[in-house]
LUMLUMDREN-2810 file (N, C-alpha, C; in Angstrom, 1 decimal):
<atoms>
<atom><aa>M</aa><ch>A</ch><at>N</at><xx>114.5</xx><yy>123.6</yy><zz>97.0</zz></atom>
<atom><aa>M</aa><ch>A</ch><at>CA</at><xx>115.1</xx><yy>123.0</yy><zz>95.8</zz></atom>
<atom><aa>M</aa><ch>A</ch><at>C</at><xx>115.3</xx><yy>121.5</yy><zz>96.1</zz></atom>
<atom><aa>T</aa><ch>A</ch><at>N</at><xx>114.8</xx><yy>120.7</yy><zz>95.2</zz></atom>
<atom><aa>T</aa><ch>A</ch><at>CA</at><xx>114.9</xx><yy>119.2</yy><zz>95.5</zz></atom>
<atom><aa>T</aa><ch>A</ch><at>C</at><xx>116.0</xx><yy>118.6</yy><zz>94.7</zz></atom>
<atom><aa>H</aa><ch>A</ch><at>N</at><xx>116.8</xx><yy>119.3</yy><zz>93.9</zz></atom>
<atom><aa>H</aa><ch>A</ch><at>CA</at><xx>117.8</xx><yy>118.7</yy><zz>93.1</zz></atom>
<atom><aa>H</aa><ch>A</ch><at>C</at><xx>119.1</xx><yy>118.4</yy><zz>93.9</zz></atom>
<atom><aa>H</aa><ch>A</ch><at>N</at><xx>119.2</xx><yy>118.7</yy><zz>95.1</zz></atom>
<atom><aa>H</aa><ch>A</ch><at>CA</at><xx>120.4</xx><yy>118.4</yy><zz>95.9</zz></atom>
<atom><aa>H</aa><ch>A</ch><at>C</at><xx>120.3</xx><yy>117.3</yy><zz>96.9</zz></atom>
<atom><aa>H</aa><ch>A</ch><at>N</at><xx>119.2</xx><yy>116.4</yy><zz>96.7</zz></atom>
<atom><aa>H</aa><ch>A</ch><at>CA</at><xx>119.1</xx><yy>115.3</yy><zz>97.6</zz></atom>
<atom><aa>H</aa><ch>A</ch><at>C</at><xx>120.2</xx><yy>114.3</yy><zz>97.2</zz></atom>
<atom><aa>H</aa><ch>A</ch><at>N</at><xx>120.8</xx><yy>113.7</yy><zz>98.2</zz></atom>
<atom><aa>H</aa><ch>A</ch><at>CA</at><xx>121.8</xx><yy>112.7</yy><zz>98.1</zz></atom>
<atom><aa>H</aa><ch>A</ch><at>C</at><xx>121.6</xx><yy>111.6</yy><zz>99.0</zz></atom>
<atom><aa>D</aa><ch>A</ch><at>N</at><xx>122.0</xx><yy>110.4</yy><zz>98.6</zz></atom>
<atom><aa>D</aa><ch>A</ch><at>CA</at><xx>121.9</xx><yy>109.2</yy><zz>99.5</zz></atom>
<atom><aa>D</aa><ch>A</ch><at>C</at><xx>123.3</xx><yy>109.1</yy><zz>100.2</zz></atom>
<atom><aa>H</aa><ch>A</ch><at>N</at><xx>123.4</xx><yy>109.9</yy><zz>101.3</zz></atom>
<atom><aa>H</aa><ch>A</ch><at>CA</at><xx>124.7</xx><yy>110.0</yy><zz>102.0</zz></atom>
<atom><aa>H</aa><ch>A</ch><at>C</at><xx>125.2</xx><yy>108.6</yy><zz>102.5</zz></atom>
<atom><aa>E</aa><ch>A</ch><at>N</at><xx>124.3</xx><yy>107.8</yy><zz>103.0</zz></atom>
<atom><aa>E</aa><ch>A</ch><at>CA</at><xx>124.6</xx><yy>106.5</yy><zz>103.5</zz></atom>
<atom><aa>E</aa><ch>A</ch><at>C</at><xx>125.3</xx><yy>105.6</yy><zz>102.5</zz></atom>
<atom><aa>K</aa><ch>A</ch><at>N</at><xx>124.8</xx><yy>105.6</yy><zz>101.3</zz></atom>
<atom><aa>K</aa><ch>A</ch><at>CA</at><xx>125.4</xx><yy>104.8</yy><zz>100.2</zz></atom>
<atom><aa>K</aa><ch>A</ch><at>C</at><xx>126.7</xx><yy>105.4</yy><zz>99.8</zz></atom>
<atom><aa>Q</aa><ch>A</ch><at>N</at><xx>126.9</xx><yy>106.7</yy><zz>99.8</zz></atom>
<atom><aa>Q</aa><ch>A</ch><at>CA</at><xx>128.2</xx><yy>107.3</yy><zz>99.4</zz></atom>
<atom><aa>Q</aa><ch>A</ch><at>C</at><xx>129.3</xx><yy>107.0</yy><zz>100.4</zz></atom>
<atom><aa>N</aa><ch>A</ch><at>N</at><xx>128.9</xx><yy>106.8</yy><zz>101.7</zz></atom>
<atom><aa>N</aa><ch>A</ch><at>CA</at><xx>129.9</xx><yy>106.5</yy><zz>102.7</zz></atom>
<atom><aa>N</aa><ch>A</ch><at>C</at><xx>130.6</xx><yy>105.2</yy><zz>102.4</zz></atom>
<atom><aa>T</aa><ch>A</ch><at>N</at><xx>130.1</xx><yy>104.3</yy><zz>101.6</zz></atom>
<atom><aa>T</aa><ch>A</ch><at>CA</at><xx>130.8</xx><yy>103.0</yy><zz>101.3</zz></atom>
<atom><aa>T</aa><ch>A</ch><at>C</at><xx>131.7</xx><yy>103.2</yy><zz>100.1</zz></atom>
<atom><aa>L</aa><ch>A</ch><at>N</at><xx>131.7</xx><yy>104.3</yy><zz>99.5</zz></atom>
<atom><aa>L</aa><ch>A</ch><at>CA</at><xx>132.6</xx><yy>104.6</yy><zz>98.3</zz></atom>
<atom><aa>L</aa><ch>A</ch><at>C</at><xx>134.0</xx><yy>105.0</yy><zz>98.7</zz></atom>
<atom><aa>S</aa><ch>A</ch><at>N</at><xx>134.9</xx><yy>104.7</yy><zz>97.9</zz></atom>
<atom><aa>S</aa><ch>A</ch><at>CA</at><xx>136.3</xx><yy>105.2</yy><zz>98.2</zz></atom>
<atom><aa>S</aa><ch>A</ch><at>C</at><xx>136.3</xx><yy>106.7</yy><zz>97.9</zz></atom>
<atom><aa>F</aa><ch>A</ch><at>N</at><xx>137.4</xx><yy>107.3</yy><zz>98.3</zz></atom>
<atom><aa>F</aa><ch>A</ch><at>CA</at><xx>137.6</xx><yy>108.8</yy><zz>98.1</zz></atom>
<atom><aa>F</aa><ch>A</ch><at>C</at><xx>137.5</xx><yy>109.1</yy><zz>96.6</zz></atom>
<atom><aa>D</aa><ch>A</ch><at>N</at><xx>138.2</xx><yy>108.3</yy><zz>95.8</zz></atom>
<atom><aa>D</aa><ch>A</ch><at>CA</at><xx>138.2</xx><yy>108.6</yy><zz>94.3</zz></atom>
<atom><aa>D</aa><ch>A</ch><at>C</at><xx>136.8</xx><yy>108.4</yy><zz>93.8</zz></atom>
<atom><aa>E</aa><ch>A</ch><at>N</at><xx>136.0</xx><yy>107.4</yy><zz>94.2</zz></atom>
<atom><aa>E</aa><ch>A</ch><at>CA</at><xx>134.7</xx><yy>107.2</yy><zz>93.7</zz></atom>
<atom><aa>E</aa><ch>A</ch><at>C</at><xx>133.8</xx><yy>108.4</yy><zz>94.1</zz></atom>
<atom><aa>K</aa><ch>A</ch><at>N</at><xx>133.9</xx><yy>108.8</yy><zz>95.4</zz></atom>
<atom><aa>K</aa><ch>A</ch><at>CA</at><xx>133.1</xx><yy>110.0</yy><zz>95.8</zz></atom>
<atom><aa>K</aa><ch>A</ch><at>C</at><xx>133.4</xx><yy>111.2</yy><zz>95.0</zz></atom>
<atom><aa>M</aa><ch>A</ch><at>N</at><xx>134.7</xx><yy>111.4</yy><zz>94.8</zz></atom>
<atom><aa>M</aa><ch>A</ch><at>CA</at><xx>135.1</xx><yy>112.6</yy><zz>94.0</zz></atom>
<atom><aa>M</aa><ch>A</ch><at>C</at><xx>134.5</xx><yy>112.5</yy><zz>92.6</zz></atom>
<atom><aa>I</aa><ch>A</ch><at>N</at><xx>134.6</xx><yy>111.4</yy><zz>91.9</zz></atom>
<atom><aa>I</aa><ch>A</ch><at>CA</at><xx>134.0</xx><yy>111.2</yy><zz>90.6</zz></atom>
<atom><aa>I</aa><ch>A</ch><at>C</at><xx>132.5</xx><yy>111.4</yy><zz>90.6</zz></atom>
<atom><aa>K</aa><ch>A</ch><at>N</at><xx>131.8</xx><yy>110.9</yy><zz>91.6</zz></atom>
<atom><aa>K</aa><ch>A</ch><at>CA</at><xx>130.4</xx><yy>111.1</yy><zz>91.7</zz></atom>
<atom><aa>K</aa><ch>A</ch><at>C</at><xx>130.0</xx><yy>112.5</yy><zz>91.8</zz></atom>
<atom><aa>L</aa><ch>A</ch><at>N</at><xx>130.8</xx><yy>113.2</yy><zz>92.7</zz></atom>
<atom><aa>L</aa><ch>A</ch><at>CA</at><xx>130.5</xx><yy>114.7</yy><zz>92.9</zz></atom>
<atom><aa>L</aa><ch>A</ch><at>C</at><xx>130.8</xx><yy>115.4</yy><zz>91.6</zz></atom>
<atom><aa>L</aa><ch>A</ch><at>N</at><xx>131.9</xx><yy>115.2</yy><zz>91.0</zz></atom>
<atom><aa>L</aa><ch>A</ch><at>CA</at><xx>132.3</xx><yy>115.9</yy><zz>89.7</zz></atom>
<atom><aa>L</aa><ch>A</ch><at>C</at><xx>131.2</xx><yy>115.6</yy><zz>88.6</zz></atom>
<atom><aa>E</aa><ch>A</ch><at>N</at><xx>130.8</xx><yy>114.4</yy><zz>88.5</zz></atom>
<atom><aa>E</aa><ch>A</ch><at>CA</at><xx>129.7</xx><yy>114.1</yy><zz>87.5</zz></atom>
<atom><aa>E</aa><ch>A</ch><at>C</at><xx>128.4</xx><yy>114.8</yy><zz>87.8</zz></atom>
<atom><aa>H</aa><ch>A</ch><at>N</at><xx>128.1</xx><yy>114.9</yy><zz>89.1</zz></atom>
<atom><aa>H</aa><ch>A</ch><at>CA</at><xx>126.9</xx><yy>115.7</yy><zz>89.5</zz></atom>
<atom><aa>H</aa><ch>A</ch><at>C</at><xx>127.1</xx><yy>117.2</yy><zz>89.2</zz></atom>
<atom><aa>W</aa><ch>A</ch><at>N</at><xx>128.2</xx><yy>117.7</yy><zz>89.5</zz></atom>
<atom><aa>W</aa><ch>A</ch><at>CA</at><xx>128.5</xx><yy>119.1</yy><zz>89.2</zz></atom>
<atom><aa>W</aa><ch>A</ch><at>C</at><xx>128.5</xx><yy>119.4</yy><zz>87.7</zz></atom>
<atom><aa>I</aa><ch>A</ch><at>N</at><xx>129.0</xx><yy>118.5</yy><zz>86.9</zz></atom>
<atom><aa>I</aa><ch>A</ch><at>CA</at><xx>128.9</xx><yy>118.6</yy><zz>85.4</zz></atom>
<atom><aa>I</aa><ch>A</ch><at>C</at><xx>127.5</xx><yy>118.7</yy><zz>85.0</zz></atom>
<atom><aa>K</aa><ch>A</ch><at>N</at><xx>126.7</xx><yy>117.8</yy><zz>85.4</zz></atom>
<atom><aa>K</aa><ch>A</ch><at>CA</at><xx>125.3</xx><yy>117.8</yy><zz>85.0</zz></atom>
<atom><aa>K</aa><ch>A</ch><at>C</at><xx>124.6</xx><yy>119.1</yy><zz>85.5</zz></atom>
<atom><aa>H</aa><ch>A</ch><at>N</at><xx>124.8</xx><yy>119.5</yy><zz>86.7</zz></atom>
<atom><aa>H</aa><ch>A</ch><at>CA</at><xx>124.3</xx><yy>120.7</yy><zz>87.3</zz></atom>
<atom><aa>H</aa><ch>A</ch><at>C</at><xx>124.7</xx><yy>121.9</yy><zz>86.4</zz></atom>
<atom><aa>N</aa><ch>A</ch><at>N</at><xx>126.0</xx><yy>122.0</yy><zz>86.1</zz></atom>
<atom><aa>N</aa><ch>A</ch><at>CA</at><xx>126.5</xx><yy>123.1</yy><zz>85.3</zz></atom>
<atom><aa>N</aa><ch>A</ch><at>C</at><xx>125.8</xx><yy>123.1</yy><zz>83.9</zz></atom>
<atom><aa>D</aa><ch>A</ch><at>N</at><xx>125.8</xx><yy>121.9</yy><zz>83.3</zz></atom>
<atom><aa>D</aa><ch>A</ch><at>CA</at><xx>125.2</xx><yy>121.8</yy><zz>82.0</zz></atom>
<atom><aa>D</aa><ch>A</ch><at>C</at><xx>123.8</xx><yy>122.3</yy><zz>81.9</zz></atom>
<atom><aa>D</aa><ch>A</ch><at>N</at><xx>123.0</xx><yy>121.9</yy><zz>83.0</zz></atom>
<atom><aa>D</aa><ch>A</ch><at>CA</at><xx>121.6</xx><yy>122.3</yy><zz>83.1</zz></atom>
<atom><aa>D</aa><ch>A</ch><at>C</at><xx>121.5</xx><yy>123.8</yy><zz>83.2</zz></atom>
<atom><aa>H</aa><ch>A</ch><at>N</at><xx>122.4</xx><yy>124.4</yy><zz>84.0</zz></atom>
<atom><aa>H</aa><ch>A</ch><at>CA</at><xx>122.4</xx><yy>125.9</yy><zz>84.2</zz></atom>
<atom><aa>H</aa><ch>A</ch><at>C</at><xx>122.8</xx><yy>126.6</yy><zz>82.9</zz></atom>
<atom><aa>A</aa><ch>A</ch><at>N</at><xx>123.8</xx><yy>126.0</yy><zz>82.2</zz></atom>
<atom><aa>A</aa><ch>A</ch><at>CA</at><xx>124.3</xx><yy>126.6</yy><zz>80.9</zz></atom>
<atom><aa>A</aa><ch>A</ch><at>C</at><xx>123.1</xx><yy>126.7</yy><zz>79.9</zz></atom>
<atom><aa>Q</aa><ch>A</ch><at>N</at><xx>122.3</xx><yy>125.6</yy><zz>79.9</zz></atom>
<atom><aa>Q</aa><ch>A</ch><at>CA</at><xx>121.2</xx><yy>125.6</yy><zz>78.9</zz></atom>
<atom><aa>Q</aa><ch>A</ch><at>C</at><xx>120.2</xx><yy>126.6</yy><zz>79.3</zz></atom>
<atom><aa>T</aa><ch>A</ch><at>N</at><xx>119.9</xx><yy>126.8</yy><zz>80.6</zz></atom>
<atom><aa>T</aa><ch>A</ch><at>CA</at><xx>119.0</xx><yy>127.8</yy><zz>81.1</zz></atom>
<atom><aa>T</aa><ch>A</ch><at>C</at><xx>119.5</xx><yy>129.2</yy><zz>80.7</zz></atom>
<atom><aa>Y</aa><ch>A</ch><at>N</at><xx>120.8</xx><yy>129.4</yy><zz>80.9</zz></atom>
<atom><aa>Y</aa><ch>A</ch><at>CA</at><xx>121.3</xx><yy>130.7</yy><zz>80.5</zz></atom>
<atom><aa>Y</aa><ch>A</ch><at>C</at><xx>121.1</xx><yy>131.0</yy><zz>79.0</zz></atom>
<atom><aa>R</aa><ch>A</ch><at>N</at><xx>121.3</xx><yy>130.0</yy><zz>78.2</zz></atom>
<atom><aa>R</aa><ch>A</ch><at>CA</at><xx>121.2</xx><yy>130.1</yy><zz>76.7</zz></atom>
<atom><aa>R</aa><ch>A</ch><at>C</at><xx>119.7</xx><yy>130.3</yy><zz>76.4</zz></atom>
<atom><aa>D</aa><ch>A</ch><at>N</at><xx>118.8</xx><yy>129.6</yy><zz>77.1</zz></atom>
<atom><aa>D</aa><ch>A</ch><at>CA</at><xx>117.4</xx><yy>129.8</yy><zz>76.8</zz></atom>
<atom><aa>D</aa><ch>A</ch><at>C</at><xx>117.0</xx><yy>131.3</yy><zz>77.1</zz></atom>
<atom><aa>W</aa><ch>A</ch><at>N</at><xx>117.5</xx><yy>131.8</yy><zz>78.2</zz></atom>
<atom><aa>W</aa><ch>A</ch><at>CA</at><xx>117.1</xx><yy>133.2</yy><zz>78.6</zz></atom>
<atom><aa>W</aa><ch>A</ch><at>C</at><xx>117.9</xx><yy>134.2</yy><zz>77.7</zz></atom>
<atom><aa>A</aa><ch>A</ch><at>N</at><xx>119.0</xx><yy>133.8</yy><zz>77.2</zz></atom>
<atom><aa>A</aa><ch>A</ch><at>CA</at><xx>119.7</xx><yy>134.7</yy><zz>76.3</zz></atom>
<atom><aa>A</aa><ch>A</ch><at>C</at><xx>118.9</xx><yy>134.9</yy><zz>75.0</zz></atom>
<atom><aa>Q</aa><ch>A</ch><at>N</at><xx>118.3</xx><yy>133.8</yy><zz>74.5</zz></atom>
<atom><aa>Q</aa><ch>A</ch><at>CA</at><xx>117.4</xx><yy>133.8</yy><zz>73.4</zz></atom>
<atom><aa>Q</aa><ch>A</ch><at>C</at><xx>116.2</xx><yy>134.7</yy><zz>73.6</zz></atom>
<atom><aa>K</aa><ch>A</ch><at>N</at><xx>115.6</xx><yy>134.5</yy><zz>74.8</zz></atom>
<atom><aa>K</aa><ch>A</ch><at>CA</at><xx>114.5</xx><yy>135.3</yy><zz>75.2</zz></atom>
<atom><aa>K</aa><ch>A</ch><at>C</at><xx>114.8</xx><yy>136.8</yy><zz>75.2</zz></atom>
<atom><aa>A</aa><ch>A</ch><at>N</at><xx>116.0</xx><yy>137.1</yy><zz>75.8</zz></atom>
<atom><aa>A</aa><ch>A</ch><at>CA</at><xx>116.5</xx><yy>138.5</yy><zz>75.8</zz></atom>
<atom><aa>A</aa><ch>A</ch><at>C</at><xx>116.7</xx><yy>139.1</yy><zz>74.4</zz></atom>
<atom><aa>K</aa><ch>A</ch><at>N</at><xx>117.2</xx><yy>138.3</yy><zz>73.5</zz></atom>
<atom><aa>K</aa><ch>A</ch><at>CA</at><xx>117.4</xx><yy>138.7</yy><zz>72.1</zz></atom>
<atom><aa>K</aa><ch>A</ch><at>C</at><xx>116.0</xx><yy>139.1</yy><zz>71.5</zz></atom>
<atom><aa>E</aa><ch>A</ch><at>N</at><xx>115.1</xx><yy>138.2</yy><zz>71.8</zz></atom>
<atom><aa>E</aa><ch>A</ch><at>CA</at><xx>113.7</xx><yy>138.4</yy><zz>71.2</zz></atom>
<atom><aa>E</aa><ch>A</ch><at>C</at><xx>113.1</xx><yy>139.8</yy><zz>71.7</zz></atom>
<atom><aa>K</aa><ch>A</ch><at>N</at><xx>113.5</xx><yy>140.2</yy><zz>72.9</zz></atom>
<atom><aa>K</aa><ch>A</ch><at>CA</at><xx>113.1</xx><yy>141.4</yy><zz>73.5</zz></atom>
<atom><aa>K</aa><ch>A</ch><at>C</at><xx>114.0</xx><yy>142.6</yy><zz>73.2</zz></atom>
<atom><aa>K</aa><ch>A</ch><at>N</at><xx>115.0</xx><yy>142.4</yy><zz>72.3</zz></atom>
<atom><aa>K</aa><ch>A</ch><at>CA</at><xx>116.0</xx><yy>143.4</yy><zz>71.9</zz></atom>
<atom><aa>K</aa><ch>A</ch><at>C</at><xx>116.9</xx><yy>143.8</yy><zz>73.0</zz></atom>
<atom><aa>K</aa><ch>A</ch><at>N</at><xx>117.1</xx><yy>142.9</yy><zz>74.0</zz></atom>
<atom><aa>K</aa><ch>A</ch><at>CA</at><xx>118.1</xx><yy>143.1</yy><zz>75.1</zz></atom>
<atom><aa>K</aa><ch>A</ch><at>C</at><xx>119.4</xx><yy>142.4</yy><zz>74.7</zz></atom>
<atom><aa>I</aa><ch>A</ch><at>N</at><xx>120.0</xx><yy>142.9</yy><zz>73.6</zz></atom>
<atom><aa>I</aa><ch>A</ch><at>CA</at><xx>121.2</xx><yy>142.3</yy><zz>73.0</zz></atom>
<atom><aa>I</aa><ch>A</ch><at>C</at><xx>122.3</xx><yy>142.2</yy><zz>74.0</zz></atom>
<atom><aa>K</aa><ch>A</ch><at>N</at><xx>122.7</xx><yy>143.3</yy><zz>74.7</zz></atom>
<atom><aa>K</aa><ch>A</ch><at>CA</at><xx>123.8</xx><yy>143.2</yy><zz>75.6</zz></atom>
<atom><aa>K</aa><ch>A</ch><at>C</at><xx>123.5</xx><yy>142.2</yy><zz>76.8</zz></atom>
<atom><aa>A</aa><ch>A</ch><at>N</at><xx>122.3</xx><yy>142.2</yy><zz>77.3</zz></atom>
<atom><aa>A</aa><ch>A</ch><at>CA</at><xx>122.0</xx><yy>141.2</yy><zz>78.3</zz></atom>
<atom><aa>A</aa><ch>A</ch><at>C</at><xx>122.1</xx><yy>139.8</yy><zz>77.7</zz></atom>
<atom><aa>A</aa><ch>A</ch><at>N</at><xx>121.7</xx><yy>139.6</yy><zz>76.5</zz></atom>
<atom><aa>A</aa><ch>A</ch><at>CA</at><xx>121.8</xx><yy>138.3</yy><zz>75.9</zz></atom>
<atom><aa>A</aa><ch>A</ch><at>C</at><xx>123.2</xx><yy>137.8</yy><zz>75.7</zz></atom>
<atom><aa>L</aa><ch>A</ch><at>N</at><xx>124.1</xx><yy>138.7</yy><zz>75.3</zz></atom>
<atom><aa>L</aa><ch>A</ch><at>CA</at><xx>125.5</xx><yy>138.4</yy><zz>75.2</zz></atom>
<atom><aa>L</aa><ch>A</ch><at>C</at><xx>126.1</xx><yy>138.1</yy><zz>76.5</zz></atom>
<atom><aa>M</aa><ch>A</ch><at>N</at><xx>125.7</xx><yy>138.8</yy><zz>77.6</zz></atom>
<atom><aa>M</aa><ch>A</ch><at>CA</at><xx>126.2</xx><yy>138.4</yy><zz>78.9</zz></atom>
<atom><aa>M</aa><ch>A</ch><at>C</at><xx>125.8</xx><yy>137.0</yy><zz>79.3</zz></atom>
<atom><aa>L</aa><ch>A</ch><at>N</at><xx>124.6</xx><yy>136.7</yy><zz>79.1</zz></atom>
<atom><aa>L</aa><ch>A</ch><at>CA</at><xx>124.1</xx><yy>135.4</yy><zz>79.4</zz></atom>
<atom><aa>L</aa><ch>A</ch><at>C</at><xx>124.8</xx><yy>134.3</yy><zz>78.6</zz></atom>
<atom><aa>E</aa><ch>A</ch><at>N</at><xx>125.0</xx><yy>134.6</yy><zz>77.3</zz></atom>
<atom><aa>E</aa><ch>A</ch><at>CA</at><xx>125.7</xx><yy>133.6</yy><zz>76.5</zz></atom>
<atom><aa>E</aa><ch>A</ch><at>C</at><xx>127.1</xx><yy>133.4</yy><zz>77.0</zz></atom>
<atom><aa>D</aa><ch>A</ch><at>N</at><xx>127.8</xx><yy>134.5</yy><zz>77.4</zz></atom>
<atom><aa>D</aa><ch>A</ch><at>CA</at><xx>129.1</xx><yy>134.4</yy><zz>78.0</zz></atom>
<atom><aa>D</aa><ch>A</ch><at>C</at><xx>129.1</xx><yy>133.6</yy><zz>79.3</zz></atom>
<atom><aa>A</aa><ch>A</ch><at>N</at><xx>128.1</xx><yy>133.8</yy><zz>80.1</zz></atom>
<atom><aa>A</aa><ch>A</ch><at>CA</at><xx>128.0</xx><yy>133.0</yy><zz>81.3</zz></atom>
<atom><aa>A</aa><ch>A</ch><at>C</at><xx>127.8</xx><yy>131.6</yy><zz>81.0</zz></atom>
<atom><aa>A</aa><ch>A</ch><at>N</at><xx>127.0</xx><yy>131.2</yy><zz>80.0</zz></atom>
<atom><aa>A</aa><ch>A</ch><at>CA</at><xx>126.9</xx><yy>129.8</yy><zz>79.6</zz></atom>
<atom><aa>A</aa><ch>A</ch><at>C</at><xx>128.2</xx><yy>129.2</yy><zz>79.2</zz></atom>
<atom><aa>E</aa><ch>A</ch><at>N</at><xx>129.0</xx><yy>130.0</yy><zz>78.4</zz></atom>
<atom><aa>E</aa><ch>A</ch><at>CA</at><xx>130.3</xx><yy>129.5</yy><zz>78.0</zz></atom>
<atom><aa>E</aa><ch>A</ch><at>C</at><xx>131.2</xx><yy>129.3</yy><zz>79.2</zz></atom>
<atom><aa>M</aa><ch>A</ch><at>N</at><xx>131.2</xx><yy>130.2</yy><zz>80.1</zz></atom>
<atom><aa>M</aa><ch>A</ch><at>CA</at><xx>132.0</xx><yy>130.1</yy><zz>81.3</zz></atom>
<atom><aa>M</aa><ch>A</ch><at>C</at><xx>131.7</xx><yy>128.9</yy><zz>82.1</zz></atom>
<atom><aa>T</aa><ch>A</ch><at>N</at><xx>130.4</xx><yy>128.6</yy><zz>82.2</zz></atom>
<atom><aa>T</aa><ch>A</ch><at>CA</at><xx>129.9</xx><yy>127.5</yy><zz>83.0</zz></atom>
<atom><aa>T</aa><ch>A</ch><at>C</at><xx>130.3</xx><yy>126.2</yy><zz>82.3</zz></atom>
<atom><aa>L</aa><ch>A</ch><at>N</at><xx>130.2</xx><yy>126.1</yy><zz>81.0</zz></atom>
<atom><aa>L</aa><ch>A</ch><at>CA</at><xx>130.7</xx><yy>124.9</yy><zz>80.3</zz></atom>
<atom><aa>L</aa><ch>A</ch><at>C</at><xx>132.2</xx><yy>124.7</yy><zz>80.4</zz></atom>
<atom><aa>S</aa><ch>A</ch><at>N</at><xx>132.9</xx><yy>125.8</yy><zz>80.5</zz></atom>
<atom><aa>S</aa><ch>A</ch><at>CA</at><xx>134.3</xx><yy>125.8</yy><zz>80.7</zz></atom>
<atom><aa>S</aa><ch>A</ch><at>C</at><xx>134.7</xx><yy>125.1</yy><zz>82.0</zz></atom>
<atom><aa>I</aa><ch>A</ch><at>N</at><xx>133.9</xx><yy>125.5</yy><zz>83.0</zz></atom>
<atom><aa>I</aa><ch>A</ch><at>CA</at><xx>134.1</xx><yy>124.8</yy><zz>84.4</zz></atom>
<atom><aa>I</aa><ch>A</ch><at>C</at><xx>133.8</xx><yy>123.3</yy><zz>84.3</zz></atom>
<atom><aa>S</aa><ch>A</ch><at>N</at><xx>132.8</xx><yy>123.0</yy><zz>83.5</zz></atom>
<atom><aa>S</aa><ch>A</ch><at>CA</at><xx>132.4</xx><yy>121.5</yy><zz>83.4</zz></atom>
<atom><aa>S</aa><ch>A</ch><at>C</at><xx>133.6</xx><yy>120.8</yy><zz>82.7</zz></atom>
<atom><aa>K</aa><ch>A</ch><at>N</at><xx>134.3</xx><yy>121.5</yy><zz>81.7</zz></atom>
<atom><aa>K</aa><ch>A</ch><at>CA</at><xx>135.4</xx><yy>120.8</yy><zz>81.1</zz></atom>
<atom><aa>K</aa><ch>A</ch><at>C</at><xx>136.6</xx><yy>120.6</yy><zz>82.1</zz></atom>
<atom><aa>K</aa><ch>A</ch><at>N</at><xx>136.7</xx><yy>121.6</yy><zz>83.0</zz></atom>
<atom><aa>K</aa><ch>A</ch><at>CA</at><xx>137.7</xx><yy>121.4</yy><zz>84.0</zz></atom>
<atom><aa>K</aa><ch>A</ch><at>C</at><xx>137.4</xx><yy>120.2</yy><zz>84.9</zz></atom>
<atom><aa>F</aa><ch>A</ch><at>N</at><xx>136.1</xx><yy>120.0</yy><zz>85.2</zz></atom>
<atom><aa>F</aa><ch>A</ch><at>CA</at><xx>135.7</xx><yy>118.9</yy><zz>86.0</zz></atom>
<atom><aa>F</aa><ch>A</ch><at>C</at><xx>135.9</xx><yy>117.6</yy><zz>85.3</zz></atom>
<atom><aa>E</aa><ch>A</ch><at>N</at><xx>135.6</xx><yy>117.6</yy><zz>83.9</zz></atom>
<atom><aa>E</aa><ch>A</ch><at>CA</at><xx>135.9</xx><yy>116.4</yy><zz>83.1</zz></atom>
<atom><aa>E</aa><ch>A</ch><at>C</at><xx>137.4</xx><yy>116.0</yy><zz>83.1</zz></atom>
<atom><aa>S</aa><ch>A</ch><at>N</at><xx>138.2</xx><yy>117.0</yy><zz>83.0</zz></atom>
<atom><aa>S</aa><ch>A</ch><at>CA</at><xx>139.7</xx><yy>116.8</yy><zz>83.1</zz></atom>
<atom><aa>S</aa><ch>A</ch><at>C</at><xx>140.1</xx><yy>116.2</yy><zz>84.4</zz></atom>
<atom><aa>T</aa><ch>A</ch><at>N</at><xx>139.4</xx><yy>116.7</yy><zz>85.5</zz></atom>
<atom><aa>T</aa><ch>A</ch><at>CA</at><xx>139.7</xx><yy>116.2</yy><zz>86.8</zz></atom>
<atom><aa>T</aa><ch>A</ch><at>C</at><xx>139.3</xx><yy>114.8</yy><zz>87.0</zz></atom>
<atom><aa>I</aa><ch>A</ch><at>N</at><xx>138.2</xx><yy>114.4</yy><zz>86.4</zz></atom>
<atom><aa>I</aa><ch>A</ch><at>CA</at><xx>137.8</xx><yy>113.0</yy><zz>86.4</zz></atom>
<atom><aa>I</aa><ch>A</ch><at>C</at><xx>138.9</xx><yy>112.1</yy><zz>85.7</zz></atom>
<atom><aa>K</aa><ch>A</ch><at>N</at><xx>139.4</xx><yy>112.6</yy><zz>84.6</zz></atom>
<atom><aa>K</aa><ch>A</ch><at>CA</at><xx>140.4</xx><yy>111.8</yy><zz>83.9</zz></atom>
<atom><aa>K</aa><ch>A</ch><at>C</at><xx>141.6</xx><yy>111.6</yy><zz>84.7</zz></atom>
<atom><aa>L</aa><ch>A</ch><at>N</at><xx>142.0</xx><yy>112.7</yy><zz>85.4</zz></atom>
<atom><aa>L</aa><ch>A</ch><at>CA</at><xx>143.2</xx><yy>112.6</yy><zz>86.3</zz></atom>
<atom><aa>L</aa><ch>A</ch><at>C</at><xx>143.0</xx><yy>111.6</yy><zz>87.4</zz></atom>
<atom><aa>I</aa><ch>A</ch><at>N</at><xx>141.8</xx><yy>111.6</yy><zz>88.0</zz></atom>
<atom><aa>I</aa><ch>A</ch><at>CA</at><xx>141.5</xx><yy>110.7</yy><zz>89.1</zz></atom>
<atom><aa>I</aa><ch>A</ch><at>C</at><xx>141.6</xx><yy>109.3</yy><zz>88.5</zz></atom>
<atom><aa>D</aa><ch>A</ch><at>N</at><xx>141.0</xx><yy>109.1</yy><zz>87.4</zz></atom>
<atom><aa>D</aa><ch>A</ch><at>CA</at><xx>140.9</xx><yy>107.7</yy><zz>86.7</zz></atom>
<atom><aa>D</aa><ch>A</ch><at>C</at><xx>142.3</xx><yy>107.2</yy><zz>86.4</zz></atom>
<atom><aa>E</aa><ch>A</ch><at>N</at><xx>143.2</xx><yy>108.1</yy><zz>86.1</zz></atom>
<atom><aa>E</aa><ch>A</ch><at>CA</at><xx>144.6</xx><yy>107.7</yy><zz>85.7</zz></atom>
<atom><aa>E</aa><ch>A</ch><at>C</at><xx>145.4</xx><yy>107.4</yy><zz>87.0</zz></atom>
<atom><aa>G</aa><ch>A</ch><at>N</at><xx>144.9</xx><yy>107.8</yy><zz>88.1</zz></atom>
<atom><aa>G</aa><ch>A</ch><at>CA</at><xx>145.6</xx><yy>107.5</yy><zz>89.4</zz></atom>
<atom><aa>G</aa><ch>A</ch><at>C</at><xx>146.6</xx><yy>108.5</yy><zz>89.7</zz></atom>
</atoms>
């Protein structure tokens, strides 16, 4: 998987808060991408009459987005000091 490459040298010059925010922003994007994939597959499952599976995937997407909201709140807390 290539989506986890980081420029660690550059990040070492950041403050702790800046690093935290960068990580949280990365995790939000990562989660949002996964949530969209879950929804895409939920739709495919519906088309194949796998309704219960589709509902589970939709629920997983919502849970994933809920985690992203926690991360967004964490960024706000860090920004507030």
